[in-house]
matplotlib code that plots the C-alpha trace (Angstrom):
import matplotlib.pyplot as plt

x = [96.7, 98.8, 102.2, 105.1, 108.2, 111.8, 113.7, 117.7, 118.7, 121.9, 122.0, 126.0, 125.8, 124.7, 122.8, 121.5, 119.7, 118.5, 117.2, 115.2, 113.5, 112.8, 111.3, 109.2, 107.6, 107.4, 109.4, 109.0, 111.9, 113.7, 114.5, 118.0, 119.1, 120.5, 118.9, 118.0, 116.0, 114.5, 113.1, 111.7, 110.1, 108.5, 106.9, 105.6, 105.3, 104.0, 100.4, 99.9, 98.9, 101.7, 103.5, 106.8, 109.0, 112.6, 113.7, 117.0, 118.5, 120.4, 123.4, 123.9, 127.7, 128.6, 128.7, 125.4, 123.6, 125.0, 123.3, 120.3, 120.4, 120.5, 117.4, 115.1, 116.2, 114.7, 111.6, 111.2, 111.5, 109.1, 106.5, 107.4, 106.5, 103.2, 103.6, 101.3, 103.6, 104.5, 108.0, 108.8]
y = [66.7, 66.3, 68.2, 66.8, 68.9, 67.6, 69.8, 69.8, 72.2, 71.2, 68.2, 66.7, 63.9, 62.2, 59.3, 61.8, 63.5, 60.3, 59.7, 63.1, 61.9, 58.1, 60.0, 62.9, 60.5, 57.8, 55.2, 51.6, 50.3, 48.6, 52.0, 51.5, 55.1, 55.5, 56.6, 53.6, 53.0, 56.4, 55.5, 52.3, 53.7, 56.9, 54.9, 52.1, 53.0, 56.7, 57.6, 60.2, 62.8, 64.6, 68.0, 67.6, 70.7, 70.9, 73.1, 74.3, 73.7, 77.2, 76.2, 72.8, 72.5, 72.5, 68.4, 68.3, 70.3, 68.0, 65.2, 67.3, 68.0, 64.1, 63.6, 65.9, 64.5, 61.1, 62.8, 64.3, 60.8, 59.4, 62.3, 61.7, 57.8, 58.3, 59.2, 62.3, 64.5, 68.1, 69.4, 72.8]
z = [28.0, 31.2, 31.7, 33.2, 34.2, 33.8, 36.0, 35.2, 37.8, 39.5, 37.5, 37.8, 35.6, 32.4, 34.4, 36.6, 33.7, 33.0, 36.3, 36.4, 33.1, 34.5, 37.6, 36.1, 33.5, 35.6, 33.6, 34.7, 36.7, 34.0, 32.0, 31.1, 31.3, 28.1, 24.7, 23.4, 26.5, 26.5, 23.0, 24.2, 27.1, 25.1, 22.3, 25.0, 28.3, 28.9, 29.0, 26.2, 25.6, 27.2, 27.4, 28.6, 29.9, 30.4, 33.2, 34.5, 31.0, 31.3, 33.5, 31.9, 30.6, 27.1, 27.3, 29.2, 26.6, 23.8, 25.6, 26.2, 22.2, 22.0, 24.3, 22.9, 19.3, 20.9, 21.9, 18.5, 16.8, 19.0, 18.3, 14.5, 15.4, 16.7, 20.1, 21.2, 23.1, 23.2, 24.2, 25.5]

ax = plt.figure().add_subplot(projection="3d")
ax.plot(x, y, z, "-o")
ax.set_aspect("equal")
plt.show()
């Protein structure tokens, strides 16, 4: 199983959070940088199995932590849908 690190250190915006995910998971160019697009790419476009490690989350703002919570929910939903992934 490959491991992918998504580093949110010094992230400044929600679009930048999505950009970090996009780059780490090597999403296609059409990734829309929103939760619906995240779902689409997780269930169709990433090679699995994969372990995803979120780094640099301790210094996120309160709003960014809420966004991260929503992002994590999408990852869990994809896993329940059958995508072979582990979050740490």
